[in-house]
Predicted model as a PDB file, atoms N, CA, C, CB and O in Angstrom, pLDDT in the B-factor column:
MODEL        1                                                                  
ATOM      1  N   MET A   1       0.868  -1.213  -0.019  1.00 87.00           N  
ATOM      2  CA  MET A   1       0.329  -0.471   0.382  1.00 87.00           C  
ATOM      3  C   MET A   1       0.781   1.528   0.019  1.00 87.00           C  
ATOM      4  CB  MET A   1       0.403  -1.121   1.629  1.00 87.00           C  
ATOM      5  O   MET A   1       1.940   1.891  -0.182  1.00 87.00           O  
ATOM      6  N   TRP A   2      -0.151   2.275   0.021  1.00 84.00           N  
ATOM      7  CA  TRP A   2       0.877   4.204  -0.202  1.00 84.00           C  
ATOM      8  C   TRP A   2       1.376   4.331   0.779  1.00 84.00           C  
ATOM      9  CB  TRP A   2       0.072   5.883  -0.373  1.00 84.00           C  
ATOM     10  O   TRP A   2       2.185   5.257   0.832  1.00 84.00           O  
ATOM     11  N   PHE A   3       1.081   3.139   2.574  1.00 89.00           N  
ATOM     12  CA  PHE A   3       2.150   4.246   4.160  1.00 89.00           C  
ATOM     13  C   PHE A   3       3.465   3.533   3.770  1.00 89.00           C  
ATOM     14  CB  PHE A   3       1.639   3.803   6.565  1.00 89.00           C  
ATOM     15  O   PHE A   3       4.572   4.038   3.955  1.00 89.00           O  
ATOM     16  N   GLU A   4       3.216   2.082   3.107  1.00 92.00           N  
ATOM     17  CA  GLU A   4       4.913   1.688   3.106  1.00 92.00           C  
ATOM     18  C   GLU A   4       6.031   2.422   2.755  1.00 92.00           C  
ATOM     19  CB  GLU A   4       5.192   0.721   2.314  1.00 92.00           C  
ATOM     20  O   GLU A   4       7.160   2.071   3.099  1.00 92.00           O  
ATOM     21  N   ILE A   5       5.862   3.182   2.250  1.00 93.00           N  
ATOM     22  CA  ILE A   5       7.357   4.511   1.399  1.00 93.00           C  
ATOM     23  C   ILE A   5       7.190   5.039   2.537  1.00 93.00           C  
ATOM     24  CB  ILE A   5       7.154   5.890  -0.289  1.00 93.00           C  
ATOM     25  O   ILE A   5       8.315   5.398   2.883  1.00 93.00           O  
ATOM     26  N   LEU A   6       5.977   5.474   3.847  1.00 94.00           N  
ATOM     27  CA  LEU A   6       6.816   6.328   4.964  1.00 94.00           C  
ATOM     28  C   LEU A   6       7.685   5.679   5.435  1.00 94.00           C  
ATOM     29  CB  LEU A   6       6.165   6.829   6.095  1.00 94.00           C  
ATOM     30  O   LEU A   6       8.688   6.348   5.682  1.00 94.00           O  
ATOM     31  N   PRO A   7       7.756   4.566   5.695  1.00 94.00           N  
ATOM     32  CA  PRO A   7       9.188   5.268   6.539  1.00 94.00           C  
ATOM     33  C   PRO A   7      10.480   5.465   6.001  1.00 94.00           C  
ATOM     34  CB  PRO A   7       9.621   4.476   7.673  1.00 94.00           C  
ATOM     35  O   PRO A   7      11.454   5.956   6.571  1.00 94.00           O  
ATOM     36  N   GLY A   8      10.385   5.000   4.751  1.00 95.00           N  
ATOM     37  CA  GLY A   8      11.417   4.893   4.035  1.00 95.00           C  
ATOM     38  C   GLY A   8      11.630   6.833   3.542  1.00 95.00           C  
ATOM     39  O   GLY A   8      12.807   6.957   3.205  1.00 95.00           O  
ATOM     40  N   ALA A   9      11.295   7.460   3.489  1.00 95.00           N  
ATOM     41  CA  ALA A   9      10.780   8.263   3.267  1.00 95.00           C  
ATOM     42  C   ALA A   9      10.886   9.668   4.583  1.00 95.00           C  
ATOM     43  CB  ALA A   9       9.632   7.577   2.901  1.00 95.00           C  
ATOM     44  O   ALA A   9      11.277  10.835   4.551  1.00 95.00           O  
ATOM     45  N   VAL A  10      10.478   9.032   5.327  1.00 95.00           N  
ATOM     46  CA  VAL A  10      11.430   9.651   6.952  1.00 95.00           C  
ATOM     47  C   VAL A  10      12.470   9.458   6.813  1.00 95.00           C  
ATOM     48  CB  VAL A  10      11.276   9.045   8.433  1.00 95.00           C  
ATOM     49  O   VAL A  10      12.951  10.518   6.413  1.00 95.00           O  
ATOM     50  N   ILE A  11      13.528   8.429   6.915  1.00 96.00           N  
ATOM     51  CA  ILE A  11      14.439   8.002   6.991  1.00 96.00           C  
ATOM     52  C   ILE A  11      14.944   8.672   6.344  1.00 96.00           C  
ATOM     53  CB  ILE A  11      14.553   7.031   6.903  1.00 96.00           C  
ATOM     54  O   ILE A  11      15.284   9.644   7.017  1.00 96.00           O  
ATOM     55  N   ILE A  12      15.305   8.797   5.134  1.00 96.00           N  
ATOM     56  CA  ILE A  12      15.856  10.167   4.171  1.00 96.00           C  
ATOM     57  C   ILE A  12      15.479  11.431   4.609  1.00 96.00           C  
ATOM     58  CB  ILE A  12      15.314  10.191   2.680  1.00 96.00           C  
ATOM     59  O   ILE A  12      16.285  11.812   5.458  1.00 96.00           O  
ATOM     60  N   THR A  13      14.645  12.207   4.407  1.00 95.00           N  
ATOM     61  CA  THR A  13      14.481  13.076   4.873  1.00 95.00           C  
ATOM     62  C   THR A  13      15.263  13.856   6.576  1.00 95.00           C  
ATOM     63  CB  THR A  13      13.314  12.773   4.688  1.00 95.00           C  
ATOM     64  O   THR A  13      15.521  15.034   6.821  1.00 95.00           O  
ATOM     65  N   THR A  14      15.393  12.946   7.215  1.00 95.00           N  
ATOM     66  CA  THR A  14      15.971  13.182   8.327  1.00 95.00           C  
ATOM     67  C   THR A  14      17.592  13.144   7.864  1.00 95.00           C  
ATOM     68  CB  THR A  14      15.463  12.129   9.445  1.00 95.00           C  
ATOM     69  O   THR A  14      18.259  14.161   8.051  1.00 95.00           O  
ATOM     70  N   LEU A  15      18.104  12.161   7.362  1.00 95.00           N  
ATOM     71  CA  LEU A  15      19.289  11.893   7.108  1.00 95.00           C  
ATOM     72  C   LEU A  15      19.859  13.243   6.440  1.00 95.00           C  
ATOM     73  CB  LEU A  15      19.349  10.634   6.303  1.00 95.00           C  
ATOM     74  O   LEU A  15      20.983  13.621   6.772  1.00 95.00           O  
ATOM     75  N   LEU A  16      19.210  13.874   5.636  1.00 94.00           N  
ATOM     76  CA  LEU A  16      19.151  15.090   4.390  1.00 94.00           C  
ATOM     77  C   LEU A  16      18.882  16.392   5.649  1.00 94.00           C  
ATOM     78  CB  LEU A  16      17.423  14.839   2.855  1.00 94.00           C  
ATOM     79  O   LEU A  16      19.661  17.345   5.613  1.00 94.00           O  
ATOM     80  N   SER A  17      18.145  16.383   6.365  1.00 91.00           N  
ATOM     81  CA  SER A  17      17.984  17.347   7.365  1.00 91.00           C  
ATOM     82  C   SER A  17      19.774  17.063   8.252  1.00 91.00           C  
ATOM     83  CB  SER A  17      16.261  16.922   8.431  1.00 91.00           C  
ATOM     84  O   SER A  17      20.846  17.326   7.708  1.00 91.00           O  
ATOM     85  N   VAL A  18      19.677  16.723   9.091  1.00 92.00           N  
ATOM     86  CA  VAL A  18      20.942  16.347  10.147  1.00 92.00           C  
ATOM     87  C   VAL A  18      22.407  17.700   9.638  1.00 92.00           C  
ATOM     88  CB  VAL A  18      21.591  14.125   9.704  1.00 92.00           C  
ATOM     89  O   VAL A  18      22.897  18.623  10.289  1.00 92.00           O  
ATOM     90  N   PRO A  19      22.678  17.199   8.229  1.00 88.00           N  
ATOM     91  CA  PRO A  19      23.685  18.284   7.999  1.00 88.00           C  
ATOM     92  C   PRO A  19      22.823  19.899   8.811  1.00 88.00           C  
ATOM     93  CB  PRO A  19      23.995  18.389   5.937  1.00 88.00           C  
ATOM     94  O   PRO A  19      22.774  20.455   9.908  1.00 88.00           O  
ATOM     95  N   ILE A  20      22.539  19.991   8.084  1.00 83.00           N  
ATOM     96  CA  ILE A  20      21.542  21.518   7.735  1.00 83.00           C  
ATOM     97  C   ILE A  20      21.945  21.789   9.386  1.00 83.00           C  
ATOM     98  CB  ILE A  20      19.234  21.362   7.159  1.00 83.00           C  
ATOM     99  O   ILE A  20      22.394  22.879   9.738  1.00 83.00           O  
ATOM    100  N   TYR A  21      21.773  20.895  10.150  1.00 85.00           N  
ATOM    101  CA  TYR A  21      21.022  21.724  11.692  1.00 85.00           C  
ATOM    102  C   TYR A  21      22.775  21.438  12.123  1.00 85.00           C  
ATOM    103  CB  TYR A  21      19.182  20.585  13.057  1.00 85.00           C  
ATOM    104  O   TYR A  21      23.450  22.306  12.676  1.00 85.00           O  
ATOM    105  N   ALA A  22      23.226  20.278  11.804  1.00 87.00           N  
ATOM    106  CA  ALA A  22      24.553  20.096  12.759  1.00 87.00           C  
ATOM    107  C   ALA A  22      24.969  21.221  12.821  1.00 87.00           C  
ATOM    108  CB  ALA A  22      25.715  19.202  12.354  1.00 87.00           C  
ATOM    109  O   ALA A  22      24.920  21.900  13.847  1.00 87.00           O  
ATOM    110  N   MET A  23      25.605  21.721  11.366  1.00 85.00           N  
ATOM    111  CA  MET A  23      25.560  23.165  10.905  1.00 85.00           C  
ATOM    112  C   MET A  23      26.671  24.519  11.766  1.00 85.00           C  
ATOM    113  CB  MET A  23      23.846  23.528  11.148  1.00 85.00           C  
ATOM    114  O   MET A  23      27.803  25.004  11.762  1.00 85.00           O  
ATOM    115  N   TYR A  24      24.835  24.628  12.657  1.00 83.00           N  
ATOM    116  CA  TYR A  24      24.464  25.532  13.585  1.00 83.00           C  
ATOM    117  C   TYR A  24      25.361  25.411  14.337  1.00 83.00           C  
ATOM    118  CB  TYR A  24      23.307  25.465  14.153  1.00 83.00           C  
ATOM    119  O   TYR A  24      25.810  26.440  14.840  1.00 83.00           O  
ATOM    120  N   GLY A  25      25.917  24.186  14.670  1.00 84.00           N  
ATOM    121  CA  GLY A  25      26.813  23.464  16.075  1.00 84.00           C  
ATOM    122  C   GLY A  25      28.407  23.642  15.559  1.00 84.00           C  
ATOM    123  O   GLY A  25      29.168  24.148  16.384  1.00 84.00           O  
ATOM    124  N   LEU A  26      28.830  23.353  14.569  1.00 85.00           N  
ATOM    125  CA  LEU A  26      29.377  22.891  13.673  1.00 85.00           C  
ATOM    126  C   LEU A  26      30.240  25.186  13.353  1.00 85.00           C  
ATOM    127  CB  LEU A  26      27.937  21.737  12.373  1.00 85.00           C  
ATOM    128  O   LEU A  26      31.458  25.278  13.199  1.00 85.00           O  
ATOM    129  N   ASP A  27      29.564  26.224  13.335  1.00 81.00           N  
ATOM    130  CA  ASP A  27      30.152  27.063  13.428  1.00 81.00           C  
ATOM    131  C   ASP A  27      30.215  27.781  14.597  1.00 81.00           C  
ATOM    132  CB  ASP A  27      29.918  27.549  12.634  1.00 81.00           C  
ATOM    133  O   ASP A  27      30.798  28.815  14.924  1.00 81.00           O  
ATOM    134  N   LYS A  28      29.350  26.859  15.260  1.00 82.00           N  
ATOM    135  CA  LYS A  28      29.596  28.120  16.836  1.00 82.00           C  
ATOM    136  C   LYS A  28      31.011  27.637  17.681  1.00 82.00           C  
ATOM    137  CB  LYS A  28      27.907  27.918  18.384  1.00 82.00           C  
ATOM    138  O   LYS A  28      31.523  28.313  18.573  1.00 82.00           O  
ATOM    139  N   LEU A  29      31.571  26.195  17.152  1.00 85.00           N  
ATOM    140  CA  LEU A  29      32.662  25.599  17.823  1.00 85.00           C  
ATOM    141  C   LEU A  29      33.617  26.327  17.030  1.00 85.00           C  
ATOM    142  CB  LEU A  29      32.775  23.991  17.838  1.00 85.00           C  
ATOM    143  O   LEU A  29      34.418  27.010  17.669  1.00 85.00           O  
ATOM    144  N   ALA A  30      33.729  26.326  15.428  1.00 81.00           N  
ATOM    145  CA  ALA A  30      34.574  26.880  14.684  1.00 81.00           C  
ATOM    146  C   ALA A  30      34.579  28.438  14.783  1.00 81.00           C  
ATOM    147  CB  ALA A  30      34.343  26.403  13.442  1.00 81.00           C  
ATOM    148  O   ALA A  30      35.570  29.166  14.721  1.00 81.00           O  
ATOM    149  N   ILE A  31      33.516  28.737  14.918  1.00 73.00           N  
ATOM    150  CA  ILE A  31      34.272  30.448  14.497  1.00 73.00           C  
ATOM    151  C   ILE A  31      33.741  31.724  15.570  1.00 73.00           C  
ATOM    152  CB  ILE A  31      33.606  31.073  12.586  1.00 73.00           C  
ATOM    153  O   ILE A  31      34.103  32.899  15.632  1.00 73.00           O  
ATOM    154  N   GLY A  32      32.772  30.987  16.338  1.00 75.00           N  
ATOM    155  CA  GLY A  32      31.858  31.304  17.838  1.00 75.00           C  
ATOM    156  C   GLY A  32      30.562  32.000  17.306  1.00 75.00           C  
ATOM    157  O   GLY A  32      30.339  32.984  18.012  1.00 75.00           O  
ATOM    158  N   ASN A  33      29.948  31.904  16.660  1.00 75.00           N  
ATOM    159  CA  ASN A  33      29.148  32.596  15.984  1.00 75.00           C  
ATOM    160  C   ASN A  33      28.429  30.846  14.973  1.00 75.00           C  
ATOM    161  CB  ASN A  33      30.180  34.123  15.042  1.00 75.00           C  
ATOM    162  O   ASN A  33      28.797  30.031  14.127  1.00 75.00           O  
ATOM    163  N   ALA A  34      27.069  31.217  15.993  1.00 73.00           N  
ATOM    164  CA  ALA A  34      26.045  29.903  14.964  1.00 73.00           C  
ATOM    165  C   ALA A  34      25.911  30.523  13.399  1.00 73.00           C  
ATOM    166  CB  ALA A  34      23.964  29.675  15.699  1.00 73.00           C  
ATOM    167  O   ALA A  34      25.736  29.831  12.396  1.00 73.00           O  
ATOM    168  N   PHE A  35      26.049  32.138  13.433  1.00 73.00           N  
ATOM    169  CA  PHE A  35      25.587  31.916  11.511  1.00 73.00           C  
ATOM    170  C   PHE A  35      26.733  32.565  10.990  1.00 73.00           C  
ATOM    171  CB  PHE A  35      23.911  32.862  10.728  1.00 73.00           C  
ATOM    172  O   PHE A  35      27.576  33.209  11.614  1.00 73.00           O  
ATOM    173  N   ARG A  36      26.658  32.275   9.523  1.00 71.00           N  
ATOM    174  CA  ARG A  36      27.771  32.721   9.027  1.00 71.00           C  
ATOM    175  C   ARG A  36      27.480  34.004   8.128  1.00 71.00           C  
ATOM    176  CB  ARG A  36      28.423  31.613   8.323  1.00 71.00           C  
ATOM    177  O   ARG A  36      26.486  34.727   8.061  1.00 71.00           O  
ATOM    178  N   ARG A  37      28.535  34.022   7.552  1.00 73.00           N  
ATOM    179  CA  ARG A  37      27.856  35.730   6.822  1.00 73.00           C  
ATOM    180  C   ARG A  37      27.878  35.020   4.751  1.00 73.00           C  
ATOM    181  CB  ARG A  37      29.822  37.913   7.268  1.00 73.00           C  
ATOM    182  O   ARG A  37      28.727  34.371   4.140  1.00 73.00           O  
ATOM    183  N   ASN A  38      25.894  35.847   4.135  1.00 74.00           N  
ATOM    184  CA  ASN A  38      25.908  35.725   3.042  1.00 74.00           C  
ATOM    185  C   ASN A  38      27.660  36.045   3.026  1.00 74.00           C  
ATOM    186  CB  ASN A  38      24.764  36.599   2.303  1.00 74.00           C  
ATOM    187  O   ASN A  38      28.393  36.532   3.887  1.00 74.00           O  
ATOM    188  N   MET A  39      27.909  35.576   1.757  1.00 76.00           N  
ATOM    189  CA  MET A  39      29.105  35.787   0.644  1.00 76.00           C  
ATOM    190  C   MET A  39      28.458  35.475  -1.163  1.00 76.00           C  
ATOM    191  CB  MET A  39      30.559  34.397   1.127  1.00 76.00           C  
ATOM    192  O   MET A  39      29.121  35.364  -2.194  1.00 76.00           O  
ATOM    193  N   ASP A  40      27.320  35.424  -1.014  1.00 80.00           N  
ATOM    194  CA  ASP A  40      26.685  34.979  -2.797  1.00 80.00           C  
ATOM    195  C   ASP A  40      27.497  36.453  -3.590  1.00 80.00           C  
ATOM    196  CB  ASP A  40      24.148  35.066  -3.047  1.00 80.00           C  
ATOM    197  O   ASP A  40      28.138  36.309  -4.631  1.00 80.00           O  
ATOM    198  N   GLU A  41      27.368  37.586  -3.029  1.00 87.00           N  
ATOM    199  CA  GLU A  41      27.466  38.837  -4.264  1.00 87.00           C  
ATOM    200  C   GLU A  41      28.941  39.047  -3.661  1.00 87.00           C  
ATOM    201  CB  GLU A  41      26.133  40.530  -4.229  1.00 87.00           C  
ATOM    202  O   GLU A  41      29.517  38.800  -2.602  1.00 87.00           O  
ATOM    203  N   ARG A  42      29.200  39.548  -4.718  1.00 89.00           N  
ATOM    204  CA  ARG A  42      30.509  40.256  -4.269  1.00 89.00           C  
ATOM    205  C   ARG A  42      30.800  41.556  -3.406  1.00 89.00           C  
ATOM    206  CB  ARG A  42      31.080  40.538  -5.353  1.00 89.00           C  
ATOM    207  O   ARG A  42      31.919  41.745  -2.928  1.00 89.00           O  
ATOM    208  N   PHE A  43      29.638  42.541  -3.207  1.00 90.00           N  
ATOM    209  CA  PHE A  43      29.195  43.360  -2.712  1.00 90.00           C  
ATOM    210  C   PHE A  43      29.436  42.504  -0.896  1.00 90.00           C  
ATOM    211  CB  PHE A  43      27.701  43.752  -3.518  1.00 90.00           C  
ATOM    212  O   PHE A  43      30.046  43.020   0.040  1.00 90.00           O  
ATOM    213  N   SER A  44      28.937  41.517  -0.891  1.00 84.00           N  
ATOM    214  CA  SER A  44      28.812  41.086   0.099  1.00 84.00           C  
ATOM    215  C   SER A  44      30.564  40.678   0.900  1.00 84.00           C  
ATOM    216  CB  SER A  44      27.760  39.992  -0.243  1.00 84.00           C  
ATOM    217  O   SER A  44      31.049  41.017   1.979  1.00 84.00           O  
ATOM    218  N   ARG A  45      31.132  39.770  -0.308  1.00 86.00           N  
ATOM    219  CA  ARG A  45      32.300  39.020   0.073  1.00 86.00           C  
ATOM    220  C   ARG A  45      33.320  40.820   0.352  1.00 86.00           C  
ATOM    221  CB  ARG A  45      32.934  37.584  -1.532  1.00 86.00           C  
ATOM    222  O   ARG A  45      34.238  40.849   1.171  1.00 86.00           O  
ATOM    223  N   VAL A  46      32.966  41.977  -0.381  1.00 88.00           N  
ATOM    224  CA  VAL A  46      34.340  42.836  -0.013  1.00 88.00           C  
ATOM    225  C   VAL A  46      33.555  43.650   1.299  1.00 88.00           C  
ATOM    226  CB  VAL A  46      35.064  44.104  -1.558  1.00 88.00           C  
ATOM    227  O   VAL A  46      34.024  44.714   1.703  1.00 88.00           O  
ATOM    228  N   MET A  47      32.458  43.117   1.852  1.00 86.00           N  
ATOM    229  CA  MET A  47      32.455  43.391   2.707  1.00 86.00           C  
ATOM    230  C   MET A  47      32.559  43.179   4.433  1.00 86.00           C  
ATOM    231  CB  MET A  47      32.015  43.605   2.276  1.00 86.00           C  
ATOM    232  O   MET A  47      32.507  43.885   5.440  1.00 86.00           O  
ATOM    233  N   TYR A  48      32.798  41.276   3.959  1.00 84.00           N  
ATOM    234  CA  TYR A  48      33.185  40.949   5.041  1.00 84.00           C  
ATOM    235  C   TYR A  48      34.640  41.099   4.816  1.00 84.00           C  
ATOM    236  CB  TYR A  48      32.670  39.712   5.466  1.00 84.00           C  
ATOM    237  O   TYR A  48      35.250  40.711   5.812  1.00 84.00           O  
ATOM    238  N   GLN A  49      35.386  41.500   3.917  1.00 87.00           N  
ATOM    239  CA  GLN A  49      36.687  41.603   3.960  1.00 87.00           C  
ATOM    240  C   GLN A  49      37.318  42.584   4.521  1.00 87.00           C  
ATOM    241  CB  GLN A  49      37.076  41.541   2.976  1.00 87.00           C  
ATOM    242  O   GLN A  49      38.463  42.551   4.970  1.00 87.00           O  
ATOM    243  N   ARG A  50      36.410  43.685   4.501  1.00 84.00           N  
ATOM    244  CA  ARG A  50      36.506  45.778   5.236  1.00 84.00           C  
ATOM    245  C   ARG A  50      36.213  44.895   6.710  1.00 84.00           C  
ATOM    246  CB  ARG A  50      34.544  47.653   4.549  1.00 84.00           C  
ATOM    247  O   ARG A  50      37.228  44.590   7.337  1.00 84.00           O  
ATOM    248  N   ASP A  51      35.026  44.521   7.223  1.00 82.00           N  
ATOM    249  CA  ASP A  51      35.075  44.352   8.372  1.00 82.00           C  
ATOM    250  C   ASP A  51      35.895  43.662   8.984  1.00 82.00           C  
ATOM    251  CB  ASP A  51      34.259  44.098   8.632  1.00 82.00           C  
ATOM    252  O   ASP A  51      36.470  44.217   9.921  1.00 82.00           O  
ATOM    253  N   PHE A  52      36.283  42.021   8.633  1.00 85.00           N  
ATOM    254  CA  PHE A  52      37.604  41.101   9.090  1.00 85.00           C  
ATOM    255  C   PHE A  52      38.628  42.229   9.265  1.00 85.00           C  
ATOM    256  CB  PHE A  52      38.195  39.830   7.836  1.00 85.00           C  
ATOM    257  O   PHE A  52      39.075  42.525  10.373  1.00 85.00           O  
ATOM    258  N   ARG A  53      39.021  42.911   8.013  1.00 85.00           N  
ATOM    259  CA  ARG A  53      40.701  44.430   8.305  1.00 85.00           C  
ATOM    260  C   ARG A  53      40.037  45.006   9.049  1.00 85.00           C  
ATOM    261  CB  ARG A  53      41.454  45.823   6.916  1.00 85.00           C  
ATOM    262  O   ARG A  53      40.291  45.896   8.237  1.00 85.00           O  
ATOM    263  N   LEU A  54      39.214  45.584  10.034  1.00 80.00           N  
ATOM    264  CA  LEU A  54      39.216  46.567  10.727  1.00 80.00           C  
ATOM    265  C   LEU A  54      38.539  46.035  12.212  1.00 80.00           C  
ATOM    266  CB  LEU A  54      38.519  47.687   9.931  1.00 80.00           C  
ATOM    267  O   LEU A  54      38.345  46.890  13.076  1.00 80.00           O  
ATOM    268  N   THR A  55      38.327  45.181  12.377  1.00 80.00           N  
ATOM    269  CA  THR A  55      38.048  44.552  13.611  1.00 80.00           C  
ATOM    270  C   THR A  55      38.224  43.144  14.066  1.00 80.00           C  
ATOM    271  CB  THR A  55      36.949  44.754  13.772  1.00 80.00           C  
ATOM    272  O   THR A  55      37.844  42.793  15.183  1.00 80.00           O  
ATOM    273  N   ASN A  56      38.629  42.566  13.467  1.00 82.00           N  
ATOM    274  CA  ASN A  56      39.454  41.470  12.883  1.00 82.00           C  
ATOM    275  C   ASN A  56      37.580  40.206  13.409  1.00 82.00           C  
ATOM    276  CB  ASN A  56      41.702  41.145  14.073  1.00 82.00           C  
ATOM    277  O   ASN A  56      37.589  39.073  13.890  1.00 82.00           O  
ATOM    278  N   ASN A  57      37.009  40.605  13.236  1.00 80.00           N  
ATOM    279  CA  ASN A  57      35.611  40.190  13.726  1.00 80.00           C  
ATOM    280  C   ASN A  57      35.199  40.102  12.675  1.00 80.00           C  
ATOM    281  CB  ASN A  57      34.760  40.976  14.599  1.00 80.00           C  
ATOM    282  O   ASN A  57      35.913  40.858  12.016  1.00 80.00           O  
ATOM    283  N   PRO A  58      34.537  39.694  12.078  1.00 79.00           N  
ATOM    284  CA  PRO A  58      33.299  39.993  10.890  1.00 79.00           C  
ATOM    285  C   PRO A  58      31.978  40.770  11.609  1.00 79.00           C  
ATOM    286  CB  PRO A  58      32.648  38.308  10.157  1.00 79.00           C  
ATOM    287  O   PRO A  58      31.487  41.892  11.485  1.00 79.00           O  
ATOM    288  N   TYR A  59      31.649  39.521  12.464  1.00 77.00           N  
ATOM    289  CA  TYR A  59      30.711  39.431  12.958  1.00 77.00           C  
ATOM    290  C   TYR A  59      30.389  40.534  14.266  1.00 77.00           C  
ATOM    291  CB  TYR A  59      30.739  38.160  13.152  1.00 77.00           C  
ATOM    292  O   TYR A  59      29.365  40.528  14.950  1.00 77.00           O  
ATOM    293  N   GLN A  60      31.396  41.343  14.387  1.00 75.00           N  
ATOM    294  CA  GLN A  60      31.603  42.008  15.069  1.00 75.00           C  
ATOM    295  C   GLN A  60      30.403  43.614  14.735  1.00 75.00           C  
ATOM    296  CB  GLN A  60      33.137  41.954  14.978  1.00 75.00           C  
ATOM    297  O   GLN A  60      30.394  43.967  13.556  1.00 75.00           O  
ATOM    298  N   MET A  61      29.647  44.326  15.562  1.00 70.00           N  
ATOM    299  CA  MET A  61      28.947  45.712  14.381  1.00 70.00           C  
ATOM    300  C   MET A  61      30.240  46.544  14.272  1.00 70.00           C  
ATOM    301  CB  MET A  61      27.366  46.983  15.151  1.00 70.00           C  
ATOM    302  O   MET A  61      31.031  46.513  15.214  1.00 70.00           O  
ATOM    303  N   ASN A  62      30.471  47.204  13.298  1.00 72.00           N  
ATOM    304  CA  ASN A  62      31.138  48.389  13.148  1.00 72.00           C  
ATOM    305  C   ASN A  62      30.771  49.040  12.472  1.00 72.00           C  
ATOM    306  CB  ASN A  62      32.126  48.416  12.923  1.00 72.00           C  
ATOM    307  O   ASN A  62      30.225  48.804  11.394  1.00 72.00           O  
ATOM    308  N   GLY A  63      30.984  49.948  12.939  1.00 73.00           N  
ATOM    309  CA  GLY A  63      30.788  51.760  11.871  1.00 73.00           C  
ATOM    310  C   GLY A  63      31.816  52.424  11.915  1.00 73.00           C  
ATOM    311  O   GLY A  63      32.885  51.838  12.085  1.00 73.00           O  
ATOM    312  N   LEU A  64      31.767  54.024  11.753  1.00 75.00           N  
ATOM    313  CA  LEU A  64      32.829  55.022  11.993  1.00 75.00           C  
ATOM    314  C   LEU A  64      33.275  54.446  12.562  1.00 75.00           C  
ATOM    315  CB  LEU A  64      32.780  56.189  12.438  1.00 75.00           C  
ATOM    316  O   LEU A  64      34.116  53.641  12.161  1.00 75.00           O  
ATOM    317  N   ASP A  65      33.026  54.542  13.429  1.00 74.00           N  
ATOM    318  CA  ASP A  65      33.886  54.836  15.086  1.00 74.00           C  
ATOM    319  C   ASP A  65      35.349  53.433  15.262  1.00 74.00           C  
ATOM    320  CB  ASP A  65      32.200  54.438  16.885  1.00 74.00           C  
ATOM    321  O   ASP A  65      36.444  53.561  15.809  1.00 74.00           O  
ATOM    322  N   ALA A  66      34.790  52.279  14.598  1.00 67.00           N  
ATOM    323  CA  ALA A  66      36.216  51.338  14.368  1.00 67.00           C  
ATOM    324  C   ALA A  66      37.205  51.268  13.001  1.00 67.00           C  
ATOM    325  CB  ALA A  66      35.751  49.838  14.494  1.00 67.00           C  
ATOM    326  O   ALA A  66      37.842  50.299  12.589  1.00 67.00           O  
ATOM    327  N   ILE A  67      37.119  52.550  12.473  1.00 71.00           N  
ATOM    328  CA  ILE A  67      37.778  53.223  11.466  1.00 71.00           C  
ATOM    329  C   ILE A  67      38.980  53.821  12.181  1.00 71.00           C  
ATOM    330  CB  ILE A  67      36.872  54.262  10.749  1.00 71.00           C  
ATOM    331  O   ILE A  67      38.588  54.410  13.189  1.00 71.00           O  
ATOM    332  N   PRO A  68      40.239  53.883  12.038  1.00 73.00           N  
ATOM    333  CA  PRO A  68      41.247  54.783  13.140  1.00 73.00           C  
ATOM    334  C   PRO A  68      40.943  56.027  12.281  1.00 73.00           C  
ATOM    335  CB  PRO A  68      43.232  54.311  13.340  1.00 73.00           C  
ATOM    336  O   PRO A  68      40.265  55.890  11.262  1.00 73.00           O  
ATOM    337  N   ASP A  69      41.493  57.429  12.708  1.00 79.00           N  
ATOM    338  CA  ASP A  69      41.844  58.402  12.041  1.00 79.00           C  
ATOM    339  C   ASP A  69      42.968  58.479  11.689  1.00 79.00           C  
ATOM    340  CB  ASP A  69      41.606  59.279  12.475  1.00 79.00           C  
ATOM    341  O   ASP A  69      43.932  57.904  12.194  1.00 79.00           O  
ATOM    342  N   GLU A  70      42.956  59.303  10.654  1.00 80.00           N  
ATOM    343  CA  GLU A  70      44.602  59.539   9.783  1.00 80.00           C  
ATOM    344  C   GLU A  70      45.108  60.377  10.672  1.00 80.00           C  
ATOM    345  CB  GLU A  70      44.717  60.329   8.073  1.00 80.00           C  
ATOM    346  O   GLU A  70      44.513  61.354  11.127  1.00 80.00           O  
ATOM    347  N   LYS A  71      47.169  59.729  11.185  1.00 79.00           N  
ATOM    348  CA  LYS A  71      47.802  60.643  11.664  1.00 79.00           C  
ATOM    349  C   LYS A  71      48.274  62.242  10.421  1.00 79.00           C  
ATOM    350  CB  LYS A  71      49.017  59.707  12.270  1.00 79.00           C  
ATOM    351  O   LYS A  71      48.879  62.134   9.354  1.00 79.00           O  
ATOM    352  N   LYS A  72      47.932  63.099  10.829  1.00 70.00           N  
ATOM    353  CA  LYS A  72      49.001  64.261  10.265  1.00 70.00           C  
ATOM    354  C   LYS A  72      49.374  64.520  10.535  1.00 70.00           C  
ATOM    355  CB  LYS A  72      49.139  65.073   9.890  1.00 70.00           C  
ATOM    356  O   LYS A  72      50.083  65.351   9.968  1.00 70.00           O  
TER     357      LYS A  72                                                      
ENDMDL                                                                          
END                                                                             
C-alpha cells in the first residue's frame, strides 16, 4: 500500500536534514558564531573583508568609530 513508503521517506528526510542543523553547532564551535555571513555576491564578500580588516571579527557590529583616524 501507499503507507509502506513512509518509513523510507522519514529516514531519507531525516538524513538529509542532519547536515543543515549540524552546521549550527559546528559554526558555533569553529568561528564562535552560529551563523555565517552570506558571500553570494561580490559586495557581501568585500564587506566581509572590510569588517575583518578593521576589527579582526567580521561578525562584530562596527561603524565609523571602528575606522582609525588618520595621523596628520
